[in-house]
C-alpha positions in Angstrom: 4.2 -24.6 -7.0 1.0 -23.5 -5.4 -0.7 -21.3 -8.0 -2.6 -18.1 -7.2 -5.9 -19.4 -8.5 -5.7 -22.5 -6.3 -5.1 -20.3 -3.2 -8.0 -18.1 -4.1 -10.3 -21.1 -4.8 -9.4 -22.4 -1.4 -10.3 -19.1 0.1 -13.5 -18.8 -1.8 -14.5 -22.4 -0.9 -13.8 -21.6 2.7 -16.0 -18.5 2.6 -18.9 -20.3 0.9 -18.6 -18.6 -2.5 -19.4 -21.9 -4.2 -22.7 -22.2 -2.4 -25.8 -22.2 -4.6 -27.9 -20.1 -2.3 -28.2 -16.3 -2.8 -25.1 -14.5 -1.5 -27.0 -11.5 -0.2 -28.9 -13.8 2.2 -25.7 -15.3 3.5 -23.8 -12.0 3.9 -21.1 -10.3 1.9 -18.4 -12.5 0.3 -14.6 -12.1 0.3 -14.5 -10.7 -3.3 -17.3 -8.2 -2.6 -15.5 -6.9 0.4 -12.2 -6.7 -1.5 -13.9 -4.6 -4.2 -15.4 -2.3 -1.6 -12.0 -1.9 0.1 -10.3 -1.3 -3.3 -12.7 1.7 -3.8 -12.8 3.0 -0.2 -9.5 2.1 1.6 -7.6 5.3 2.3 -4.3 3.6 2.2 -4.9 2.5 -1.4 -6.0 6.0 -2.3 -2.8 7.3 -0.8 -0.7 4.7 -2.6 -2.4 5.5 -5.9 -1.8 9.3 -5.4 1.9 8.6 -4.6 2.2 6.6 -7.9 0.5 9.3 -9.9 2.8 11.9 -8.4 5.9 9.8 -9.1 4.8 9.1 -12.7 5.2 12.8 -13.5 8.9 12.6 -12.9 9.5 11.1 -16.4 7.8 13.8 -18.5 9.5 16.5 -16.4 12.9 14.9 -16.9 12.2 14.5 -20.7 11.2 18.1 -20.9 14.7 19.2 -20.2 15.9 17.4 -23.4 13.2 18.9 -25.6 13.3 22.4 -27.1 11.8 25.3 -25.2 10.1 28.3 -26.7 9.6 31.6 -24.9 7.9 34.8 -26.0 8.9 38.2 -24.5 7.6 41.7 -25.0 8.4 45.2 -23.7 6.7 48.6 -23.9 8.8 51.6 -22.9 8.2 55.3 -22.9 10.9 57.8 -21.9 11.1 61.5 -21.4 14.1 63.8 -21.3 14.7 67.6 -21.1 17.7 69.9 -20.7 20.0 72.1 -22.7 22.0 71.2 -25.7 24.0 73.1 -28.4 21.8 74.0 -31.2 20.3 76.8 -33.3 18.3 79.3 -31.3 15.6 80.8 -33.5 15.2 83.8 -31.2 18.8 85.0 -31.5 19.5 83.5 -34.9 22.7 82.1 -33.6 24.2 78.7 -32.4 24.3 78.2 -28.7 22.7 76.5 -25.8 19.0 75.9 -26.3 16.4 74.1 -24.2 15.0 70.9 -25.4 12.4 68.2 -24.6 12.2 64.7 -26.0 9.5 61.9 -25.7 10.3 58.4 -27.1 8.1 55.4 -27.2 9.6 52.0 -27.8 7.8 48.7 -28.4 9.7 45.4 -28.7 8.8 41.8 -28.6 10.6 38.6 -29.6 10.5 34.8 -29.6 13.4 32.5 -28.5 13.9 28.8 -29.1 16.4 27.0 -27.0 17.6 23.4 -27.6 20.0 21.6 -25.3 22.7 19.9 -27.2 24.8 18.6 -24.3 23.7 18.6 -20.7 24.8 15.5 -19.0 22.6 15.8 -15.9 19.5 16.1 -18.1 20.3 12.8 -19.8 21.1 11.1 -16.5 18.0 12.6 -15.0 15.8 10.9 -17.5 17.0 7.4 -16.5 16.9 8.4 -12.8 13.3 9.5 -13.2 12.4 6.2 -14.9 13.9 4.3 -12.0 11.8 6.4 -9.6 8.7 5.6 -11.5 9.5 1.9 -11.6 10.0 2.0 -7.8 6.6 3.7 -7.3 4.9 1.1 -9.5 6.5 -1.7 -7.5 5.4 -0.1 -4.2 1.8 0.4 -5.6 1.8 -3.3 -6.6 2.8 -4.2 -3.1 0.1 -2.0 -1.7 -2.5 -3.8 -3.7 -1.3 -7.1 -2.5 -1.2 -5.9 1.1 -4.8 -4.8 0.7 -5.8 -8.3 -0.2 -4.0 -9.6 2.8 -5.6 -7.0 5.1 -9.0 -7.8 3.7 -8.5 -11.5 4.2 -7.3 -11.0 7.8 -10.2 -8.8 8.6 -12.7 -11.1 6.9 -11.4 -14.2 8.6 -11.1 -12.3 11.9 -14.8 -11.6 11.7 -15.6 -15.2 11.0 -13.4 -16.3 13.9 -15.1 -13.8 16.1 -18.6 -15.0 15.0 -17.7 -18.6 15.6 -16.1 -17.9 18.9 -19.2 -16.0 20.1 -21.5 -18.8 19.0 -19.3 -21.3 20.8 -19.2 -19.2 24.0 -23.0 -18.8 23.8 -23.5 -22.5 23.5 -21.1 -23.1 26.4 -22.8 -20.6 28.6 -26.2 -22.1 27.9 -24.9 -25.6 28.7 -23.4 -24.3 31.9 -26.7 -22.8 32.9 -28.3 -26.2 32.4 -25.6 -27.8 34.5 -26.0 -25.2 37.2 -29.7 -25.8 37.3 -29.2 -29.5 37.4 -26.6 -29.2 40.2 -29.0 -27.1 42.3 -31.8 -29.6 41.8 -29.5 -32.5 42.7 -28.4 -30.6 45.7 -32.0 -30.2 46.8 -32.7 -33.9 46.4 -29.5 -34.8 48.1 -27.6 -36.4 45.2 -25.1 -33.6 44.8 -22.8 -31.7 47.2 -22.6 -28.0 47.8 -19.2 -28.1 46.1 -20.8 -29.3 42.9 -23.2 -26.3 43.0 -20.5 -23.8 43.6 -18.3 -25.3 40.8 -21.2 -25.0 38.4 -21.9 -21.4 39.4 -18.2 -20.5 39.0 -18.1 -22.2 35.6 -21.2 -20.3 34.5 -19.7 -17.0 35.6 -16.5 -17.7 33.6 -18.6 -18.7 30.6 -20.5 -15.4 30.9 -17.2 -13.5 31.1 -15.9 -15.4 28.0 -19.1 -14.5 26.2 -18.7 -10.8 26.9 -15.1 -10.9 25.7 -16.3 -12.7 22.5 -18.8 -10.0 21.9 -16.1 -7.3 22.3 -13.9 -9.3 19.9 -16.8 -9.4 17.3 -17.3 -5.6 17.5 -13.6 -5.1 17.0 -13.6 -7.4 14.0 -16.4 -5.3 12.5 -14.5 -2.1 13.1 -11.5 -3.6 11.3 -13.7 -4.2 8.2 -15.1 -0.7 8.5 -11.6 0.7 8.5 -11.1 -1.0 5.1 -14.4 -0.4 3.5 -16.0 2.6 5.2 -19.1 0.5 5.9 -20.3 -1.4 8.9 -20.7 -5.1 7.8 -22.8 -7.1 10.2 -22.5 -10.5 8.5 -20.2 -12.2 6.0 -20.4 -15.6 4.3 -19.5 -18.5 6.5 -17.6 -21.5 5.5 -19.4 -23.5 2.8 -17.1 -26.5 3.1 -14.0 -27.5 5.1 -10.7 -26.7 3.6 -8.4 -29.6 3.0 -5.0 -28.2 4.1 -1.9 -29.1 2.1 1.7 -28.2 2.1 3.1 -25.8 -0.6 4.4 -27.4 -3.8 7.4 -27.7 -4.0 8.0 -28.4 -0.4 11.5 -26.8 -0.5 11.5 -23.7 1.7 14.6 -22.4 -0.1 12.7 -22.4 -3.4 10.1 -20.0 -2.0 12.8 -17.8 -0.4 14.6 -17.4 -3.7 11.4 -16.5 -5.5 10.6 -14.0 -2.9 14.0 -12.4 -3.2 13.6 -12.1 -6.9 9.9 -11.0 -7.2 8.8 -9.4 -3.9 7.5 -5.9 -4.6 9.4 -4.4 -1.7 12.7 -5.9 -2.8 12.0 -4.8 -6.4 11.2 -1.3 -5.2 14.3 -1.1 -3.1 16.5 -2.1 -6.1 14.9 0.6 -8.3 15.5 3.1 -5.5 19.1 2.1 -5.4 19.3 2.6 -9.2 17.8 6.0 -8.7 20.4 6.9 -6.1 23.1 5.9 -8.6 21.6 8.2 -11.1 21.6 11.0 -8.5 25.4 10.5 -8.0 25.9 10.8 -11.8 23.8 13.9 -11.8 25.8 15.5 -9.0 29.0 14.8 -10.9 27.7 16.5 -13.9 28.2 19.8 -12.1 31.8 19.5 -13.3 30.8 19.1 -17.0 30.2 21.8 -19.6 26.8 22.5 -21.2 26.1 23.4 -24.8 22.8 25.0 -25.9 21.6 26.2 -29.3 19.6 29.4 -29.1 17.7 31.0 -32.0 15.8 34.2 -31.5 13.9 36.9 -33.5 13.1 40.3 -32.1 10.9 43.1 -33.4 11.4 46.7 -32.2 9.4 49.8 -33.1 10.6 53.2 -31.7 9.1 56.6 -32.3 9.6 60.1 -30.8 9.8 63.8 -31.3 13.1 63.5 -33.2 12.4 61.9 -36.6 15.9 60.5 -36.5 14.9 58.4 -33.5 12.1 56.6 -35.4 13.0 53.1 -36.4 11.3 49.7 -37.1 13.8 46.8 -37.0 13.8 43.0 -37.0 16.8 41.2 -35.4 17.5 37.5 -36.0 20.1 35.8 -33.8 21.5 32.2 -33.7 23.9 31.3 -30.9 25.8 28.4 -29.6 26.1 28.9 -25.8 28.9 27.0 -24.1 29.1 27.1 -20.3 32.2 25.6 -18.6 32.0 25.5 -14.8 35.3 26.4 -13.2 34.6 26.9 -9.5 31.4 26.8 -7.5 32.8 27.2 -4.0 32.9 23.5 -3.4 29.2 23.0 -3.8 29.5 20.4 -6.5 31.9 18.2 -4.5 29.6 18.4 -1.5 26.6 17.4 -3.6 28.5 14.4 -4.9 29.4 13.3 -1.4 25.8 13.7 -0.4 24.6 11.7 -3.3 27.1 8.9 -2.6 25.9 8.7 1.0 22.3 8.4 -0.4 23.4 5.6 -2.7 25.0 3.7 0.2 21.8 4.2 2.2 19.7 2.9 -0.7 21.7 -0.3 -1.1 21.5 -0.8 2.7 17.7 -0.5 2.2 17.9 -3.3 -0.4 19.7 -5.6 2.1 17.1 -4.7 4.8 14.2 -5.5 2.4 15.8 -8.8 1.4 16.3 -9.9 4.9 12.7 -9.0 5.9 11.3 -10.7 2.9 13.4 -13.8 3.6 12.1 -13.9 7.1 8.5 -13.3 5.9 8.6 -16.1 3.3 10.1 -18.6 5.7 7.6 -17.7 8.4 4.7 -18.1 6.1 6.0 -21.4 4.8 6.6 -22.7 8.3 3.2 -21.4 9.4 1.5 -23.4 6.6 3.4 -26.5 7.6 2.6 -26.0 11.3 -1.1 -25.3 10.5 -1.4 -28.5 8.5 -0.2 -30.5 11.5 -2.3 -28.5 13.9 -5.5 -28.8 11.9 -5.1 -32.6 11.9 -4.4 -32.7 15.6 -7.2 -30.3 16.6 -9.8 -32.1 14.4 -8.9 -35.3 16.4 -9.0 -33.2 19.6 -12.5 -32.0 18.8 -13.7 -35.5 18.1 -12.1 -36.8 21.3 -13.6 -33.9 23.3 -17.0 -34.6 21.9 -16.7 -38.2 22.9 -15.4 -37.2 26.3 -18.5 -35.0 26.9 -20.9 -37.7 25.9 -19.1 -40.2 28.2 -19.0 -37.8 31.1 -22.7 -37.0 30.7 -23.4 -40.7 31.0 -21.1 -41.0 33.9 -22.9 -38.1 35.7 -26.2 -39.8 35.1 -25.1 -43.1 36.6 -23.1 -41.4 39.4 -19.6 -42.4 38.4 -18.6 -38.8 37.3 -19.2 -35.5 39.0 -20.6 -32.2 37.7 -17.1 -30.7 37.8 -15.9 -33.4 35.4 -18.7 -32.6 33.0 -18.0 -28.8 33.2 -14.3 -29.4 32.5 -15.1 -31.7 29.6 -17.4 -29.1 28.0 -14.8 -26.3 28.5 -12.2 -28.5 26.8 -14.6 -29.0 23.9 -15.3 -25.3 23.6 -11.5 -24.5 23.6 -10.7 -27.2 21.0 -13.4 -25.9 18.6 -12.2 -22.3 19.0 -8.6 -23.3 18.4 -9.5 -25.4 15.3 -11.4 -22.4 13.8 -8.5 -20.1 14.4 -5.9 -22.5 13.0 -7.9 -23.1 9.8 -8.1 -19.4 9.1 -4.4 -19.0 10.1 -3.6 -21.6 7.4 -5.4 -19.6 4.7 -3.8 -16.4 5.8 -0.3 -18.0 5.8 -1.0 -19.3 2.3 -1.8 -15.9 1.1 1.2 -14.4 2.9 3.5 -16.9 1.1 2.0 -15.9 -2.2 2.4 -12.2 -1.2 6.0 -12.8 -0.2 6.8 -14.1 -3.8 4.7 -11.3 -5.3 2.0 -13.5 -6.9 -1.1 -12.0 -5.4 -3.2 -10.2 -8.0 -6.5 -8.5 -7.1 -7.7 -8.5 -10.8 -7.3 -12.3 -10.9 -9.2 -12.5 -7.7 -12.1 -10.5 -9.1 -12.2 -12.6 -12.2 -12.3 -15.8 -10.2 -14.9 -14.3 -7.9 -17.1 -13.4 -10.8 -16.7 -16.9 -12.3 -17.6 -18.7 -9.1 -20.5 -16.3 -8.3 -22.4 -17.5 -11.4 -25.3 -19.8 -10.6 
């Protein structure tokens, strides 16, 4: 099996990390840009915040199983007046007398409540743990996606730089051919058609150069999107990458590993487990609950009537049983809703598995195709170089035309551009295959980068 460190070594070799010259003079390396993206990429910030938010589900679910303590207090003052039967000092007789009363009452208490049986709280804890595991898997996938995005942007910039350099070289050679055709036309050794063909080829070369400049600026913008910095230059290839097929060469092996370890599949399975827990939580609406409640209350009351003055302490211990009988059909509806959510989650698992299967197969086939293409294009470049040399000689001796030379140079330019693109596509597909099976690790990449950056 192709190990992660081998893949990263190939990438670092391709990007010139093993060169002994100072890196700053050569531009930023892949590891440096990855570290910058890790710090500045807004998608990673978003994924990290989502993970941190999801991680709070576990302590919140656990809190429902732990005792709760509450403190309450009340201050009350009441006034009353009216008539009541009593002794009238003025008449020295019993009868209706006027009265006024003012009473102040102060009370405060503490209550401790412990859940003894609440099925949705116990189920909620396991459901929260599944949600946290899902968030962790998705964050792991986001980190691996960042490595892929950095590599794509990095290689894209290198391809754009090499394409522009090739287009500039082609345009310069076409300028020379145009000048030579015009001179040959003046001395009568070339036709007007040769001059017009040379001019047309030069115009196309200028157009290709403008398009390559635009491609280069777009590649720099892609890196800015990841790092928040404009990067003008990156390290170029320090040595050619020797392409090789994945080991083992059985595509089904990689598909099975992807279905077992891919972060998206793992996250989808945890989401399905969470949905199962939500079904159990909804059903718990039919189950009774039992709580233990202990409280102590202090009350101090004073007023005009000395018989109203009191200072008491009340202690209370209760077992509170609640048996739901009828909730208007709400519980049954919530169960059906949760069951639909469970079916949706398991359908999501199947979707993720099919997408991952396709991605793993596509990456494997891409590697196999790139290996064959690189070999063919290397031979095509050598053949095109030989064809250009032979055509130049033919033009000099008069057996080949300027048009033939222009076409030969154009074929060489296209072959070099295609070879560069396929080489980087090979590296990207290698990383994508590792991503499909969940083996990309940014920390390992940083350690390898630090090791290979030592002089």
